[in-house]
N, C-alpha and C positions, 0 to 999 in steps of 0.2 A: 766417138760414137757418131755414126753418120745420120744425116737428116731423116732418111727414110725410117730408120729404127726409132729415132726420137719421136717422130710423128706417130708411128704405130703404138709406141708405149703410151703416149698422151691420149690417143683415141681409145685405147684399152682402158686406161684409167677413167676416162669419162663414162665408158659403158658400164664399169663396175661401181661407180660412185652413185649413191642415192642423192636425191634432191636435198634431204635433210643434212647429209654429210657435207655436201657442197655449200649449203647455207652456213653450216657451222664453221667451215674453213674460212668463209668470207668474214664472219663475225670475229674469228680469231685474228685474222689479218688486220681488221680495223683496230683491234686492241693493240696489236704489235706496232702498227703505224703510229698510234698515239704515243707509245713509249719512245719510239725513235725521234719523233718531232718534239717531244717534251724535253729531250735530253740536250737540245741545242737552243741557242738564242736566235732571234730574228735575223741578225746580220749574218750569222753562220748559215742559216737556212736559205739565205739569198745567194750565197756564194757557190758558183759552179765548181764542181770537183770532178776530175777525171778518174774514173775507176778502170781497173784492168778489164780486158775482154771477159764478158759474162754471157752464159747461155741465155738467150732471149732478149738481150740488150744489144740492139744494133749499134754499129760504130758511131752513127750520128746521134746516139742517145747516151753515150758514155760520159759526156762532160756537162752534166746537168746539176743544178742546185736541188736541194730537197723540195723547195717550192715548185720547181719545174717538174719534178717527179710527181708531185701531188696534182698539179694542173693536168699533166698528161693522163693520169689515172682518172681524173674527173671527166675528161673528154671521152676516154674509152668507156668508163662506167656508164655514162649517159647513153652512149651509142649501143652498148650491149643490152642495157635495160630496154631500150626501144625495140631492139631486134627480138629479144626474148618475148616481150609482150605481144608484138606483132605476130610472131610465129605461133605462139600459144593460142592466140585468138583467131588463128587462121586468116590473118590479114597479111598483105605484103608489107613488111616493115618499111617505114618511111625514113630510110637511111641511105638512099642512093644505091649505087652499085657496090662492087667489092671495095672494101675499105683499103685505102692506100696508106700503108704505115709510114711512108716517107713524106706524106703531105697532110693527111687528114687528122692526125692525132698528135701533132707537135705542139709543145707549149709555147707561150709567148716568151720573149727574151728575159723579162724580169718580173715574174709573178711575185705576189707578196703573201702575207700571212692570211689573207682572206681565203686562200686555197685550203687551209686546214678545215674550216667549216664547210666549204663547198665539197671537199672530199668526203667528210663524214656524212653530209646530207646525201651525196650521190650513192654511197654504200647503203645507207639506211633506206633510201627510196627503192633501190634495187630489191632489197630483201622484202620490203613491203609489197612491191608489185608481184614478185615471184610467189609470195604466200597467198595472193588473191587469185592466181591463175588456176584454171581447171586441171591442166596437165601440161607437162613439159616434154615428155618422151613421145616420139611418134608424130610430131607436129610437122608442119611445113619446114623446109630447110633454107638456109642462106649460106653462101660460100664465105668461109673464113680465108684470109689471104695465105695462111700457112697450112691449116688443117683441113681444108676442103669443106664439103657440105656438112653443116651441123644443124641439128634440130634445136628447139628451145632449151632442152636439157644440156646439150653440148655447149651451147653459148653460156648457160648459167655456170657450168663447170669452168668454162674459159674465163669467166669473170674472176673467180677465185685464183685460178692459175696465173692470170695476168697480175693480180695483186701480189701474189707470192714472188714472182719474178722481180717486180720493182721494189718489193720490200727488201729483198736481198741486195739490190742496188742501193737503196737508201741506207741499209746497215753498213755497206761498204763505204758510202760517202762519209758517214760519221766516223768510221774507223780511220779512213785516210785523213780526215780533218784532225783527229786526235793525235796523229803522228806529226803534225806540222809544228 
């Protein structure tokens, strides 16, 4: 499937998704992440694992540990929350220019178990912020590096989509570990 078609499908999905559905997807992802991380020990969660090529997982993201995946999500979650809040309140989000996925969202080389709580807090904070906003659709827009201009609703949907992508990666990391 080519990139143009994938982008069109994702943008259509965003347009058809309600705020409540997107928030439910995010809550389900949080529960599923808890299951993944509770299935391994701290030493395993620190160990980088190379996964096969996966849609949405760049080449330089394929050899991460579970804690690196969590830290990456924390960085992205906080950024998206700031963008959604700024757009919904008709302010220019204080997140700089276009997000550079090769530089701005990379985890540190050896994050630890503190990432579990930071991840949970970042997801819960996002849902709390979104529930307090007057509206998400038809707001100001900010450019996503892959999907172009998105309003606050599009970014809220992107939050859940991003979690899903890296949940598949985390599931694959655990699967690869179990075959060792």
